[in-house]
Each structure stands twice: as structure tokens, then as C-alpha cells.
C-alpha positions in Angstrom: 0.0 0.0 0.0 1.4 3.4 -0.9 1.2 6.4 1.3 -0.1 9.5 -0.5 0.1 13.1 0.5 -3.2 14.7 -0.4 -3.3 18.4 -1.4 -5.7 20.3 0.8 -6.9 23.8 0.1 -3.9 25.8 1.3 -1.4 23.6 -0.6 -3.6 23.6 -3.7 -3.7 27.3 -3.7 0.1 27.6 -3.4 0.6 25.1 -6.2 -1.9 26.9 -8.4 -0.1 30.2 -7.7 3.2 28.8 -8.7 1.9 27.2 -11.9 -0.1 30.2 -12.9 2.9 32.5 -12.5 5.0 30.3 -14.7 2.4 29.5 -17.4 3.7 30.3 -20.9 6.8 32.0 -19.4 8.9 29.3 -17.7 9.3 25.6 -17.7 8.4 23.2 -14.9 9.4 19.6 -14.4 7.2 17.1 -12.5 8.4 13.7 -11.5 6.0 11.2 -10.0 5.7 7.5 -9.3 1.9 8.0 -9.3 0.3 7.6 -12.8 -1.0 10.8 -14.3 -4.5 9.4 -14.4 -4.5 9.3 -10.6 -3.2 12.9 -10.0 -6.7 14.4 -9.9 -7.6 12.2 -6.9 -4.7 13.8 -4.9 -6.5 17.1 -4.8 -9.2 17.6 -2.1 -10.5 20.6 -4.0 -11.9 19.9 -7.5 -11.6 23.5 -8.6 -7.9 23.7 -7.9 -7.5 20.2 -9.4 -9.0 21.3 -12.7 -7.0 24.6 -12.7 -3.6 23.0 -11.7 -3.9 20.0 -14.0 -5.0 22.1 -16.9 -1.8 24.1 -16.6 0.4 21.1 -16.1 -1.0 18.6 -18.7 -2.2 21.0 -21.4 1.1 21.4 -23.3 3.2 18.8 -21.5 5.7 16.4 -22.9 5.2 13.2 -21.1 7.7 10.4 -20.7 6.3 7.3 -19.0 8.5 4.4 -18.1 7.2 1.0 -17.5 8.9 -2.0 -15.9 10.0 -3.4 -12.7 11.5 -1.2 -10.0 15.2 -1.5 -9.7 15.0 -0.5 -6.0 14.1 -4.0 -4.8 
């Protein structure tokens, strides 16, 4: 079972402010072990989830690696 940090309103707002200030001006890199299709569920506020993910996924280049973990 994986432990997940949920994004509550204050953290959602901070993330949105960062993404919004960088939109179309600067790059951002996101690295996650959680599949993109599950990112929406990390947000406890649907409005921020829509706004943040729209800014992250809209013009993103995605690299997804599949396979067994080499950490074991």
C-alpha cells in the first residue's frame, strides 16, 4: 500500500499560484511515481485540481517508463 500526500486547500492554492505565475513563461518539471490518471484524486478541492492539472498537462511532454522497479 502506498502512502499518498493529499493536497488540501492551502497547498492547492500555493501550487496553483506557482503554476499560474510560470504559465507560458517558464518551464516546470514534474516527476512522480503516481500515474498521471491518478493525479486528480490527490486534490481535495476539485476547482484547484482542474486549474492546476490544466496548466500542467495541457502542453506537456510526457515520458512514461514501465517496468519493474530497480530498487528491490
